C-alpha positions as CSV (number, residue, x, y, z in Angstrom):
1,X,63.9,87.5,261.2
2,X,66.8,89.9,260.6
3,X,68.8,88.1,263.3
4,X,68.1,84.7,261.7
5,X,69.2,86.0,258.3
6,X,72.4,87.4,259.7
7,X,73.1,84.1,261.5
8,X,72.5,82.2,258.2
9,X,74.8,84.5,256.3
10,X,77.6,84.1,258.9
11,X,77.2,80.3,258.7
12,X,77.5,80.4,254.9
13,X,80.6,82.7,255.1
14,X,82.2,80.3,257.6
15,X,81.5,77.4,255.3
16,X,83.0,79.2,252.3
17,X,86.1,80.2,254.3
18,X,86.4,76.6,255.6
19,X,86.1,75.3,252.1
20,X,88.7,77.6,250.7
21,X,91.2,76.6,253.4
22,X,90.5,72.9,252.9
23,X,90.4,72.3,249.2
24,X,92.9,69.5,249.4
25,X,91.8,67.7,252.6
26,X,89.9,64.8,251.0
27,X,91.2,61.3,251.4
28,X,93.9,60.0,249.0
29,X,92.4,58.3,246.0
30,X,95.1,55.7,245.7
31,X,97.6,53.9,248.0
32,X,100.4,52.3,246.0
33,X,98.7,50.4,243.2
34,X,95.4,50.3,245.0
35,X,92.3,52.5,244.5
36,X,91.1,53.8,247.9
37,X,87.3,53.9,248.3
38,X,85.9,55.4,251.5
39,X,82.4,53.9,252.2
40,X,80.0,55.9,254.4
41,X,77.2,54.6,256.6
42,X,79.4,51.8,257.8
43,X,77.7,50.4,261.0
44,X,79.6,51.2,264.2
45,X,77.4,49.2,266.6
46,X,78.0,45.5,267.1
47,X,75.3,43.4,265.6
48,X,73.7,42.0,262.5
49,X,74.4,45.0,260.2
50,X,78.1,45.3,261.2
51,X,78.6,41.6,260.8
52,X,77.0,41.7,257.3
53,X,79.4,44.5,256.2
54,X,82.4,42.7,257.6
55,X,81.5,39.5,255.9
56,X,80.9,41.3,252.6
57,X,84.3,43.1,253.0
58,X,86.1,39.8,253.6
59,X,84.6,38.3,250.4
60,X,85.4,41.5,248.5
61,X,89.0,41.4,249.6
62,X,89.4,37.9,248.4
63,X,88.7,39.1,244.8
64,X,89.8,42.7,244.8
65,X,92.0,43.2,247.8
66,X,95.1,43.6,245.7
67,X,93.4,46.3,243.6
68,X,91.0,48.2,245.9
69,X,91.1,49.2,249.5
70,X,87.8,49.8,251.3
71,X,88.0,52.3,254.1
72,X,84.9,52.2,256.4
73,X,83.4,55.6,257.4
74,X,80.8,55.7,260.1
75,X,79.2,59.0,259.1
76,X,75.6,58.7,258.1
77,X,73.5,61.3,256.4
78,X,72.1,64.1,258.5
79,X,70.6,67.3,257.2
80,X,72.5,69.4,259.7
81,X,76.0,67.9,259.1
82,X,75.7,67.3,255.4
83,X,76.3,70.9,254.1
84,X,79.6,71.5,256.0
85,X,81.0,68.1,255.0
86,X,79.9,68.5,251.3
87,X,81.2,72.1,251.0
88,X,84.6,71.2,252.5
89,X,85.1,68.1,250.4
90,X,84.9,65.8,253.4
91,X,82.1,63.4,252.2
92,X,82.9,59.7,252.0
93,X,83.6,58.8,248.4
94,X,80.5,56.6,248.5
95,X,77.8,57.8,250.8
96,X,74.1,57.3,251.4
97,X,71.3,59.8,251.4
98,X,67.5,59.9,251.6
99,X,65.1,60.0,248.6
100,X,64.0,63.4,249.9
101,X,67.4,64.9,249.3
102,X,67.8,63.9,245.7
103,X,67.1,67.4,244.2
104,X,69.2,69.2,246.8
105,X,72.2,66.9,246.3
106,X,72.1,66.9,242.5
107,X,71.4,70.6,242.0
108,X,74.1,71.6,244.4
109,X,76.7,69.5,242.6
110,X,77.3,67.1,245.4
111,X,76.9,63.9,243.3
112,X,79.2,62.7,240.5
113,X,77.8,61.9,237.1
114,X,77.7,58.1,237.0
115,X,75.8,57.6,233.7
116,X,78.7,55.7,232.2
117,X,78.8,53.2,235.0
118,X,75.1,52.8,235.3
119,X,75.2,51.6,231.7
120,X,78.4,49.6,232.1
121,X,77.1,47.6,235.0
122,X,73.6,47.4,233.5
123,X,71.8,49.2,236.2
124,X,70.1,51.8,234.0
125,X,67.2,49.8,232.7
126,X,66.6,48.0,235.9
127,X,65.7,51.0,238.1
128,X,62.0,51.4,239.0
129,X,60.6,54.1,236.8
130,X,59.5,56.4,239.6
131,X,62.9,56.3,241.2
132,X,64.6,56.7,237.8
133,X,63.0,60.2,237.5
134,X,64.5,61.1,240.8
135,X,68.1,60.2,239.9
136,X,68.2,61.7,236.4
137,X,68.9,65.3,235.2
138,X,69.1,66.2,231.5
139,X,69.7,62.6,230.5
140,X,72.5,62.0,233.1
141,X,72.3,59.8,236.1
142,X,73.6,60.8,239.5
143,X,72.3,58.4,242.2
144,X,72.0,54.6,242.7
145,X,68.9,53.3,244.5
146,X,69.9,51.4,247.7
147,X,66.5,50.4,249.1
148,X,62.9,51.5,249.1
149,X,59.9,51.2,251.3
150,X,56.2,51.9,251.3
151,X,54.1,52.8,254.3
152,X,51.7,50.3,255.7
153,X,50.3,50.0,259.2
154,X,51.7,48.1,262.1
155,X,49.6,46.6,264.9
156,X,50.5,45.2,268.4
157,X,48.9,41.9,268.6
158,X,48.9,41.8,272.4
159,X,46.6,44.8,272.5
160,X,44.5,43.6,269.6
161,X,43.8,40.4,271.4
162,X,42.8,42.2,274.5
163,X,40.5,44.5,272.5
164,X,39.0,41.6,270.5
165,X,40.4,42.7,267.2
166,X,41.4,39.2,266.1
167,X,39.4,36.6,264.4
168,X,38.7,33.0,265.6
169,X,42.2,32.0,264.5
170,X,43.7,35.0,266.3
171,X,44.6,36.7,263.0
172,X,44.6,40.5,263.2
173,X,41.6,42.5,262.1
174,X,43.2,45.5,260.4
175,X,41.6,48.9,259.6
176,X,40.9,49.4,255.9
177,X,40.1,53.1,256.3
178,X,41.2,56.0,258.5
179,X,37.6,56.1,259.9
180,X,38.0,52.4,260.8
181,X,41.4,53.1,262.4
182,X,39.7,55.6,264.7
183,X,37.0,53.2,265.7
184,X,39.6,50.4,266.4
185,X,41.8,52.8,268.3
186,X,38.9,53.8,270.5
187,X,38.1,50.1,271.2
188,X,41.7,49.5,272.2
189,X,41.7,52.5,274.6
190,X,38.3,51.3,276.0
191,X,39.4,47.7,276.5
192,X,43.0,48.1,277.5
193,X,43.5,51.7,278.7
194,X,46.5,52.0,276.3
195,X,46.8,54.3,273.3
196,X,44.9,53.1,270.2
197,X,47.2,55.0,267.8
198,X,50.7,56.3,268.1
199,X,51.5,59.5,266.2
200,X,55.2,60.7,266.2
201,X,55.3,64.5,266.4
202,X,59.0,65.5,266.6
203,X,62.2,65.2,264.7
204,X,60.4,65.8,261.4
205,X,58.7,62.4,261.9
206,X,55.3,64.0,262.5
207,X,55.4,65.9,259.3
208,X,56.6,62.8,257.5
209,X,53.6,60.7,258.7
210,X,51.2,63.6,258.2
211,X,51.9,64.0,254.5
212,X,50.7,60.5,253.7
213,X,47.5,61.0,255.8
214,X,46.9,64.4,254.2
215,X,47.4,63.0,250.7
216,X,44.5,60.7,251.4
217,X,42.4,63.8,252.1
218,X,43.3,65.1,248.7
219,X,46.0,67.5,249.7
220,X,48.7,68.7,247.3
221,X,51.6,70.2,249.1
222,X,53.4,71.9,246.2
223,X,53.2,72.4,242.5
224,X,55.5,73.8,239.8
225,X,53.7,76.7,238.2
226,X,55.3,78.6,235.3
227,X,58.7,77.1,236.3
228,X,58.5,78.1,240.0
229,X,57.5,76.0,243.0
230,X,54.4,77.1,244.9
231,X,53.1,75.9,248.2
232,X,49.6,74.7,247.5
233,X,48.5,73.2,250.9
234,X,46.6,76.2,252.4
235,X,43.4,74.4,251.5
236,X,40.2,73.1,253.3
237,X,41.5,69.5,252.6
238,X,44.7,70.2,254.6
239,X,42.8,71.9,257.4
240,X,40.6,68.9,257.5
241,X,43.6,66.5,257.7
242,X,45.1,68.5,260.6
243,X,41.7,68.5,262.3
244,X,41.7,64.7,262.0
245,X,45.0,64.6,264.0
246,X,43.6,67.1,266.5
247,X,40.5,65.0,267.0
248,X,42.6,61.9,267.8
249,X,43.6,63.7,271.0
250,X,40.7,65.9,272.1
251,X,37.7,64.2,270.6
252,X,38.6,60.5,270.6
253,X,41.3,60.4,273.2
254,X,43.2,57.6,271.6
255,X,46.8,58.9,271.6
256,X,49.5,58.3,274.2
257,X,49.5,60.7,277.2
258,X,52.8,62.3,276.1
259,X,52.1,63.6,272.6
260,X,55.6,65.2,272.1
261,X,57.5,62.2,270.8
262,X,60.0,61.4,268.1
263,X,60.0,58.2,266.0
264,X,62.3,56.3,268.5
265,X,59.9,57.1,271.4
266,X,56.9,56.0,269.2
267,X,58.6,52.7,268.5
268,X,59.3,52.2,272.2
269,X,55.6,52.7,273.0
270,X,54.6,50.2,270.4
271,X,57.2,47.6,271.5
272,X,56.3,47.8,275.1
273,X,52.5,47.4,274.6
274,X,51.7,51.0,275.2
275,X,50.1,51.6,271.8
276,X,48.3,49.5,269.3
277,X,48.6,51.0,265.8
278,X,51.1,53.2,264.0
279,X,52.1,53.9,260.4
280,X,55.4,52.3,259.3
281,X,57.1,50.6,256.4
282,X,58.4,47.5,258.1
283,X,59.1,46.8,261.8
284,X,62.3,48.6,262.9
285,X,65.1,46.6,264.1
286,X,65.2,48.4,267.5
287,X,61.7,47.0,268.3
288,X,63.6,43.7,268.9
289,X,67.2,44.7,269.7
290,X,66.4,47.6,272.0
291,X,63.1,46.7,273.5
292,X,62.9,42.9,273.3
293,X,59.6,42.8,271.4
294,X,58.5,39.3,270.3
295,X,58.2,39.0,266.5
296,X,55.1,37.0,266.9
297,X,53.3,40.0,268.6
298,X,53.5,42.1,265.4
299,X,51.0,42.3,262.6
300,X,51.2,44.4,259.5
301,X,48.6,45.5,256.9
302,X,47.9,47.8,254.0
303,X,47.8,51.5,254.8
304,X,44.3,52.7,255.4
305,X,42.3,54.5,252.7
306,X,41.3,58.1,253.1
307,X,38.3,60.2,252.0
308,X,39.7,61.1,248.6
309,X,42.5,58.6,247.9
310,X,44.0,55.3,248.9
311,X,47.7,56.4,248.8
312,X,50.9,55.4,250.4
313,X,54.3,57.0,250.7
314,X,57.4,55.5,249.0
315,X,60.7,56.5,250.5
316,X,64.1,55.0,250.7
317,X,67.8,55.8,250.2
318,X,70.4,56.3,247.5
319,X,74.0,55.6,247.2
320,X,75.9,58.6,246.0
321,X,79.4,59.1,244.6
322,X,81.0,62.3,245.9
323,X,81.7,64.9,243.2
324,X,85.5,64.5,243.5
325,X,85.4,60.8,242.9
326,X,87.8,59.7,240.2
327,X,86.8,57.4,237.4
328,X,88.7,54.6,239.1
329,X,86.8,55.2,242.3
330,X,83.5,55.1,240.5
331,X,84.3,51.8,239.0
332,X,85.5,50.5,242.3
333,X,82.3,51.6,243.9
334,X,80.1,49.6,241.5
335,X,82.3,46.6,242.2
336,X,81.7,47.1,246.0
337,X,78.0,47.6,245.6
338,X,77.6,44.0,244.4
339,X,79.0,42.8,247.7
340,X,77.0,45.2,249.7
341,X,73.9,43.9,248.0
342,X,73.0,47.1,246.2
343,X,72.5,45.6,242.7
344,X,69.6,44.4,240.5
345,X,71.7,41.5,239.3
346,X,71.7,38.0,240.7
347,X,75.3,37.0,240.6
348,X,76.9,34.4,242.8
349,X,78.3,37.2,244.9
350,X,75.0,39.1,245.3
351,X,73.2,35.8,246.0
352,X,75.7,35.0,248.8
353,X,75.4,38.5,250.2
354,X,71.6,38.5,250.2
355,X,71.3,35.0,251.7
356,X,73.8,35.8,254.4
357,X,71.7,38.8,255.3
358,X,68.5,36.9,255.6
359,X,70.1,34.0,257.5
360,X,71.7,36.3,260.1
361,X,68.6,38.4,260.6
362,X,66.5,35.2,261.1
363,X,69.1,34.0,263.7
364,X,68.8,37.3,265.5
365,X,65.1,37.0,265.8
366,X,64.0,39.7,263.3
367,X,60.8,39.1,261.3
368,X,61.4,37.4,257.9
369,X,58.6,37.2,255.5
370,X,57.3,40.8,255.1
371,X,57.3,41.7,251.4
372,X,59.8,44.4,250.6
373,X,59.3,47.3,248.2
374,X,62.1,46.9,245.6
375,X,63.8,49.9,244.0
376,X,64.3,47.7,240.9
377,X,61.7,46.9,238.3
378,X,60.0,43.5,238.0
379,X,62.6,42.3,235.4
380,X,65.4,42.5,237.9
381,X,66.1,38.9,238.9
382,X,67.3,39.8,242.4
383,X,63.6,40.7,243.3
384,X,62.5,37.2,242.6
385,X,65.4,35.8,244.6
386,X,64.6,37.9,247.6
387,X,61.1,36.6,247.5
388,X,62.4,33.0,247.6
389,X,64.6,34.0,250.6
390,X,61.5,35.4,252.4
391,X,59.8,32.1,251.9
392,X,62.8,30.0,252.9
393,X,63.5,31.9,256.1
394,X,59.8,32.8,257.0
395,X,59.6,32.7,260.8
396,X,56.2,34.2,261.6
397,X,52.6,33.4,260.9
398,X,52.1,34.6,257.3
399,X,48.5,35.6,258.2
400,X,49.9,38.2,260.5
401,X,51.8,40.1,257.8
402,X,50.5,39.1,254.3
403,X,48.1,42.0,254.1
404,X,50.9,44.4,253.8
405,X,52.0,43.1,250.4
406,X,48.7,44.0,248.7
407,X,49.3,47.3,246.9
408,X,46.4,46.7,244.4
409,X,44.5,50.0,243.8
410,X,46.9,51.8,246.1
411,X,48.6,54.9,244.7
412,X,52.4,54.7,245.5
413,X,53.7,58.2,245.7
414,X,57.3,59.5,246.2
415,X,58.0,62.0,249.0
416,X,57.5,65.7,248.2
417,X,60.1,66.8,245.6
418,X,61.5,70.0,247.0
419,X,62.7,71.0,250.6
420,X,60.8,68.0,251.9
421,X,62.7,67.8,255.3
422,X,61.9,71.5,255.8
423,X,58.2,70.9,255.1
424,X,58.2,68.0,257.6
425,X,59.7,70.4,260.3
426,X,56.9,72.9,259.7
427,X,54.2,70.3,259.8
428,X,55.7,68.9,263.1
429,X,55.0,72.4,264.6
430,X,51.4,72.3,263.4
431,X,50.8,68.8,264.8
432,X,52.4,69.8,268.1
433,X,50.3,72.9,268.4
434,X,47.0,71.0,267.9
435,X,47.9,68.2,270.3
436,X,49.0,70.5,273.1
437,X,46.3,73.2,272.7
438,X,42.7,72.2,272.4
439,X,41.9,75.7,271.1
440,X,44.5,75.7,268.4
441,X,43.1,77.0,265.1
442,X,43.9,74.4,262.3
443,X,43.1,76.8,259.5
444,X,45.5,79.5,260.9
445,X,48.3,77.0,261.5
446,X,48.1,75.6,257.9
447,X,47.9,79.1,256.4
448,X,51.0,80.2,258.4
449,X,52.9,77.0,257.5
450,X,52.2,77.4,253.8
451,X,53.3,81.0,253.8
452,X,56.5,80.2,255.8
453,X,57.3,77.3,253.5
454,X,56.9,79.4,250.4
455,X,58.9,82.4,251.7
456,X,61.7,80.6,253.6
457,X,62.1,77.5,251.5
458,X,60.5,77.3,248.0
459,X,61.4,80.9,247.0
460,X,65.0,80.1,247.8
461,X,64.9,76.8,245.9
462,X,63.9,78.2,242.5
């Protein structure tokens, strides 16, 4: 422990020294008469995403090219690289980050106050209420919602057909509860020899998936008590949820043989007919682009219900203005966002950007038609337009995917509010332990994880 603390202090000292030596290393804010705006998360790989950005940039330059210069930056948010870039002033002027990092970014001062521009461009009242709470501090707004998702369950129709989990019209029979999921997964394993359920366990993805399962058992991971965050998941409910995961391996034998997998490996198993079910928001692009999965072999449904709750996880990403952004750069960023499609407004520009995205994705063979979870409220006209585009470019059997759009009586919950990625890492370790050791003690693992999370994370986040 002492060695870890010393290493951490040395890292912090290095960051401070680096920062003091690099206070003026940020990109110039102007070039001649132009405002320079560096835009992060710019795709680097050839394909649909890069084409969409380039097309948006071409349209943007037609109107604003003599006033604003967009400089692409390929850096994408990563927990490990964020702090050094932020502390040294090297963040792109406009960058993206996960919902889980909202508190960390705002409280550390790595997001500019954009309240004036949220009002000027009429974003303020269009933001989903749950998300608005994430982006606001003391009446000021700091983040712009880029996209949102809610977990459902994906199914591989090839394996469902073999297992007899389709009706007379070959529509999927999807599990409505986690108990049904276990039964269906056992049937798949019996009939096909393949995994009935795919559970990622590494790269913080296991913990990410586990939280939503645990919520359905009635678990509360943290609570603010007398102004301080407390880890509250050392409970029988959380032990029971971890036992549920353990039983998938040792009691029911429905998991893939290699249980130490990250999300990409889980997606590969699903795409190559090695596993039938896994929790997801929408089908990832790499199912098609990397593994050649046929869009007609995918089904999607509402997330299963648990013993205590029917709950799903809402996640997503924000766009953030770096703290050193000038007023001119902030204004330029909101102009650019319209072309990137990050807007609640249905202008000619956003309409063209959105339609171009749907059209190109359909041409590339991606699924069009799955309802999306919008970061904007129901009054935002762009949400209705996107629904019309899903109907226009629908390219799969609607009966294979329509169940996902039903969130009636499902509690939609944001990811845990503090040190969420750290919590996911601790839960990864718990999951790996129970899936590699049949004698692992679930109660002991949860107790240790809750204690470590409190001491090493929450106590430092007060």
